[in-house]
C-alpha positions as CSV (number, residue, x, y, z in Angstrom):
1,M,118.1,80.7,83.9
2,P,117.2,77.1,83.8
3,I,113.7,78.2,83.0
4,A,114.8,80.8,80.1
5,A,116.6,78.3,78.8
6,E,113.9,75.9,78.8
7,Q,111.8,78.3,76.8
8,G,114.4,78.7,74.1
9,E,115.4,82.0,75.5
10,S,119.2,82.1,74.6
11,G,120.2,85.8,74.4
12,R,118.8,85.9,78.3
13,V,120.5,83.6,79.7
14,I,123.7,84.8,78.2
15,E,122.8,88.1,79.5
16,L,121.8,86.4,83.2
17,S,125.5,84.3,82.7
18,R,127.5,87.5,81.9
19,T,125.9,89.3,84.9
20,V,126.8,85.6,87.1
21,R,130.2,84.9,86.3
22,P,132.0,83.3,89.1
23,Q,135.3,85.6,87.4
24,V,133.3,89.1,88.0
25,L,133.5,89.7,92.2
26,A,135.5,87.9,94.9
27,V,132.3,87.9,96.9
28,R,130.3,86.4,94.0
29,R,133.5,84.2,93.2
30,E,133.3,82.8,97.0
31,A,129.5,82.4,96.8
32,W,130.1,80.3,93.6
33,R,132.5,78.4,94.8
34,R,129.6,77.1,98.1
35,L,127.7,75.9,95.7
36,P,127.4,72.6,94.9
37,V,129.3,71.3,92.0
38,E,126.7,69.2,90.6
39,Y,125.0,72.8,89.8
40,R,128.0,74.6,88.7
41,G,128.1,72.0,86.3
42,A,124.5,72.3,85.7
43,Y,124.6,75.9,85.4
44,L,127.8,75.9,83.1
45,V,126.0,72.9,80.9
46,D,122.5,75.5,80.0
47,V,125.2,78.6,79.6
48,A,127.1,75.8,76.4
49,R,123.6,75.0,75.2
50,A,122.5,78.5,75.3
51,Y,126.0,79.9,72.9
52,L,125.0,77.4,70.8
53,Q,121.5,77.6,69.7
54,V,122.6,81.3,69.1
55,G,125.2,80.2,67.3
56,D,128.3,80.6,69.2
57,L,130.0,77.9,68.8
58,R,133.6,79.1,71.0
59,G,130.8,80.2,74.0
60,A,129.3,76.7,74.1
61,A,133.2,75.2,73.7
62,R,134.6,77.4,76.3
63,A,131.2,76.9,79.1
64,L,131.3,72.7,78.0
65,V,135.5,72.8,79.2
66,D,134.5,74.7,81.8
67,A,131.8,72.7,83.4
68,D,133.8,69.8,83.1
69,S,136.6,70.9,85.0
70,V,134.2,71.8,87.4
71,A,131.9,68.5,87.6
72,P,133.1,66.1,84.8
73,A,130.4,63.5,86.3
74,E,127.4,66.4,86.1
75,V,129.4,66.3,82.4
76,R,129.6,63.1,81.2
77,C,126.3,61.6,82.2
78,R,124.3,64.4,82.4
79,P,121.9,63.7,78.5
80,L,121.7,67.6,78.0
81,A,125.4,67.8,78.3
82,R,126.3,64.7,76.1
83,T,123.1,66.3,73.9
84,V,125.5,69.7,74.1
85,I,129.1,67.7,73.7
86,A,127.4,66.6,70.3
87,D,126.0,69.1,68.6
88,V,129.3,71.7,68.8
89,A,131.6,68.5,68.5
90,R,130.3,68.3,64.4
91,A,131.5,71.5,63.4
92,Q,134.1,71.8,61.2
93,P,136.6,71.7,62.9
94,A,135.5,70.8,66.8
95,P,136.5,73.0,69.8
96,A,139.5,71.0,70.7
97,G,138.1,70.7,74.0
98,V,135.0,69.5,72.8
99,A,136.5,67.0,71.1
100,R,138.3,65.6,73.9
101,L,134.6,65.5,75.7
102,A,133.2,63.9,73.3
103,T,135.4,60.8,73.0
104,L,135.7,60.6,76.2
105,V,131.9,60.4,77.3
106,G,132.0,58.0,73.7
107,L,129.9,60.3,71.3
108,T,133.2,59.6,68.7
109,R,135.7,57.2,67.9
């Protein structure tokens, strides 16, 4: 999925994210939990970026908030995550969870 995200194939990333969502099956949930938190956080940031690229701010916000709950350090320190947070936070009105994240990472006052 990171390759699709890097190549700007946002629709493909979103499609893939829907097929591997951790809530879909108990087996997948267990596999999701076994992944290192950094991987889960990076995955969700990539999904947030894809949603942002197709103009779905709510989807992007949801993925960012999920990523922060899973791997706060990954979201708050990773440059790509900070960029996506800033882009989503610019929306008027900014989604509440992302506005909070933007403040936590020092992107707003």
